N, C-alpha and C positions, 0 to 999 in steps of 0.2 A: 898138561893139556891147555891149550889156549882157546879161550872162548870169547867171542865178540858178537854184538848185535846192537842195532839201533832200536831202543825200546822206549815207549812212553805208555806206562800203565801202572797199576797199583803195585805196592810193595809185595803183597802176597802173590799176585799173578806173576810178577817179575821173578820172585824166588822160584816158583814152580817151573817157569820157563828156563831159567838158568840151570837148574838141576837137571831138567830133561835134556838140555843141550850139552852138558858137561859130564854126565854120568853114562856108564854103559847101558845099552838098551836092555830093558826088562820086559819079558813076555807077560809078567803078571800085572803090569801097570799100563794104563792107556797112554798113548803118546800125548805130549803137550799140545795144546791148541796152537794153530798158526798165529804168528804175530798179528796179522791183520784182524783176526777174530778178537784177540785181546784188546787191540787198540780201539775197536768199534763198540766195545761194551759201554753201555750208558751208566754213568756214576749213580750210585744210590743216593737219592735226595735226602736231606735231613728229615726228621720226623716233624709232623705238625706240632707246633708249640715248643720246639727246641730253642733254647736260649744260648746265645754266645755273648760274652762280654767283649766289646770292641775296644773300649778305652776306659782306663781308670785315671781320673783327673783330680788334681788339687783345686783347680778352678771350677766354678759351678756352672754347668750348662743350663741354659734356659730352655730353648727349643733346638732341635736337631733336624737336619735334612741331609739327603745323600743324592749325589748325581748319578746318572746312568752309567758313568765309567768308574764309579766306586769312590769318589772323593766325598768326604764328610765335613760338614760345616755345622757350627752351633753358635747361637748367641750366648752371652754370659749374663746370668740373671742379675737384674738390678737390685734385687733384695739381698744379694750377697756378692758385692762387686769384687772384681779382680783387676789385673793390669791391662785388660783388653775388654772390648764390648762385643766383638765378633771374631770368631776364630775358625781356622781350618785345622782339623784334627789329623795328625800324622801317625804312622805306625810306631808302636812302642808305648811304654808307660808314661803318662803325663807329658805327651809330646804334641805340641800344637804351635801354631804361629798366628799372629794377628792377620786378619783378612779384611779388606784387600791389601792393606798396608798399615804401617804404624801411624801415619797421619790421620786416617779415619778413626783410629783407636787412641787418639790423644785424650788427655783428661776431659771428661764430660764438662760441657759448658765453656770450653776453652776457645771455641771458634765455630763458624757456621758449617764447615765441612768435617764435622765430627759426629760420630754415633754416640748420642748421649745415653740412651737406654734401649739398646737393641733388644728385640724380643721375638716376635714371630719371624720364622724363616721358611722359605719354600723355594725350590728350584723348578723352573718351568721347562717346557719342551725345547726352548731355545737356549738352554744353559744359562739363564739369568737367575741370579740369587736375589730374591726379594726379601727385604727386611723392613719390619715396622720398628719405628723408633718413637716410643710414646712420651719420652722426656720426663718420666717420673722418677722418684726415689733418688734424686740428685745428691751428690756428696755434700757434706756440710749443711744439710737441710736447706739447700738452695731451692728457689722457686722452680716449678716445673718448666722445662724448655718447650719450645714449639714442637709439636709432633710432626713427623714426616715419614714418607715412604720412599725407600731407595732401592734400586736394582743395580747389581753389579754383574758384568760379564765374568763368569768364573775363569775364563781363559786369559783374557786381557787384563783383568782386575780393574777395569775402568767402570765408573758409574755411567749407566746407560739410561737411567730414568730417575727422576726425583720430583716429589711433590711435597712442598711444605704446606701443611693444612691450615687454612684460615680458621679463625675462632668458631665460625658457625658450622664448620664441618668437623674439625678436630679441636674441641675446646681444651685448653690447658687444664691439666688435672684429670682429663679422660685417660683411659688406659687402653689404647689400641694394641691388642695382643695378637691372637692367632689370625691367620689369613688363608685364603684360598685363591689360587691364581688360575685364570683361564687365558693362556697365551694365544690360543687359536682365535678367540673372539675379542681379545684385548681388554679384559676386565680383571680387577682384583677386588675381592670381598674381604673386609676386615671386621672383626668382632671388637667392639669397644665395650669393655666391662666396667667402665667408670661410673660415676654417680648418676649419669643419664645414659643408660645402656643403649647401644645402637649398632646397626650394620652400616658401615661406610663403604660405598661402592665407588671405585675409581675406574674411569674410562682412560685406558692407557694412550690411545691414539689422540683423543680430543684433549687430554690432560685436564679433565674436569672430574668433579666428585660430587656425590650427594650423600645425605645422611638420613637413614630411615630409623625412626625411634617412636616411642609411645605405644608399642604393642606389648601385650601381656606376655607373649612368648619370649621376649627379651629379658624379662625379669627373673630373678632367682625364685625358686620354690622354697617353701618352708621345710627344708631338709638340711640336717646338720652335715658338716664336712668333718669326717672322723678319720684320723690316720693314727696308726699304732695305738688304737683305743682311746685317743684323746680327741675331744671335740674342739676343733680349731676356732680361735677367735681372731679378730682383726680390728685395728683401731678405726673408730668412726670419725666423723668430721671434727669432733671435739677431742679426739685423741684417746677416748675411752674404749677399752677392749669390750667388744660385743661378739656374739656368735657370728662367724663368717657367713655372709649371704652374697655370694659372687654371682652376678648375672651372666649373660651370654659370654661364652668363651670358646668352647670347641666349635669349629666351623669347617665345612668341607664341601666339595663339589662332586657330583656324579662324573663318571668318566667322559660322558658326552658333553659336559658343561651345561646341561639344561636344568639341573635341579640343585639348589643350594640347601644344605642341611646344617642345622645349628642347634645349640641348646645351652642352658645355663650350666655353669660349673656346679653350683648348688641346685641341682635339678635331676630328675629321673625321666625326662621326656625329651625326645629328639623330634625337632620340627623340620618341615620342608616347605619350600616355596619355589615356584618356577623362576629360574634366573633370568629368563627373557624379559620378565616384567621390569627388572632393574635396567637391563640393557636398552629396553625400548622406552624408558622414561615414564612408566606407568605411575599413576597417582598413588599416594599413600593409602587411600581407601581401597584401591584395586589390589595392591600388594597385601594389605591386611586381610582381605576377603579370601585370598588364595592360599594363605598359610594353613598347613595341615599337620596333624600329628603323624610322624613317620614311624614311631616305635618307642620302645623303652630303652633307657640307657642307665648306666651307673652314675653316681656322683663322679665327675670326670673333669680333667683339664685339657685333654687332647683327643683328636679323632683323625682318622685317615680312611679313605675309601678306595677300594681296589677297582680293577677294570670290570669286575663281575657284579658290582653293586653291593658288596659286603662292606660294612663299616667296622673298623677296629678302634676301640674306645678305651682310654685309660680308666682303670677302676682304682680310685685313690684309697678307698676303704680297705680293699682286699689285696693291695699290692699286686695288681693283676692287669691283664689286658683282656677285655671282653670283645665278643664278636656279635654284631647285629647283622644277621644274614639277610640276603635279599628277599627271603620269604618271611621276614619279620620275627625270627626267633633269636632271642638273646642268650648266648652261651659263653662259656669260659674258654678263651684260647690258651692262656697260661697264667699261673699264679707263681710268683717267685718272691721269697722273703727279702731278696736283695732289692726289689722294686719299691723302695721307700720314696714315695711321691713320684710316680711316672708322669712327667710333666707333659710330654707330647709324643706323637708318633708320626713317622714319615716312611713311605716306602723307598727302598733302594732298588738295586737290580734284582731281577727274579722275584722270589716271594719273600725276601727279607724285609721285615718291618723294623725300623730303627726306633729306639726309645731313649729319651733323655730322662735320667733318674737323678734327682738333685736334692732330696731331703729338704724340700722347701718348707715343710711344716716345722722344721727345727730352727728356721731362721728367726732372728730377733723380732721381726715384724709380726710373726704369729705367736711367739712365746711371750712377747711383751717385755722381754728382759734380754738375756744374753743369747748369742747364737750357739745352738747346741749341735750344729752339723758336724759330722765326722767324716772327713775324706777317707777313701776316694769316692768321688761322685762318678757316676757311670754313664757311658753310652753302651747300650746293649742292642742286640737285634734278635728278632723272633721269626722263625719260619712259619709262614701262614699257609703254605700249600696252594695259594691262589695267585692270580696274575695281578701284580701290583702296578702302580704308576710311579716310576722313580721321581723322587723329590716332592711328591704330593701325599 
């Protein structure tokens, strides 16, 4: 008997349909559903907290971001350098290519149009990949490079924005890491967790920047950074190992771009401030008076906010991702023993939250000795069940 049909549905449904079409009729079995009914079935979504491993890498991802059409980009962490500073991750094991090209990924310090220490990454609604380059941890113990902010069109691979920060905005030795991008209003907010912690605000259209510093909310709290049961230490200005006390690092925007959220890495408090105060050039005093406590958070490195106002925050101590809901409740989204130092989170399409996992606590700068990292380093994604904002 010859059977043929144009079918697009699941394997189980397809099997049932083929059997029904190719077997003698049975009065004891109901007829197979029409093809149109099978085709119109809604796929069952993943369960909330479901984890998928997207990439296993020999190179160490710093931060990750994903575009609305499913492309994945990551910085390469300067604490464990590789042959590139910014990559696009391709399907397959340890499959990536330098982005936007090899020239921008030449040896750090080799020229002006090179990414020296790419770190924070985000894709905005115009498909621009924004990258902070803080210029630290240079090879051969070279002096820090001038920090900069660069944006690349992910389709043309051309640089469409660049700002080289002057010393008063981005001092050398500062560490401009995570960022939040508001393409609709034309502003970028950067967390500088260096010796003088700050929020750096860039006006994209005017190509100007300001530095907000000196507020207690930017400082680290007296909370230990513990990963795999070890209290992490970090070299101080004299090179002596001290308990890590990292100030402002996670930073994010509400979906409407009106509220900026941030907190210290070594801290359990999430703060908020109206973003319009930065856009409108409010004084330091006005901004300081408007800062409020938004809720509790774990000791964390990264944060992302969905379209519904929920915050998803890395939990370094518990190898987990926590959720601070829009009603102020802090709960666990997922805990996974593979999440050894979940560095940052960014939404991709649908409800998938992408996570860069890099075992940073095992790098030599934290151990004070040899690098104890064991590849593969991971790009994972977690289903949140909420409406995300791709790239943010």
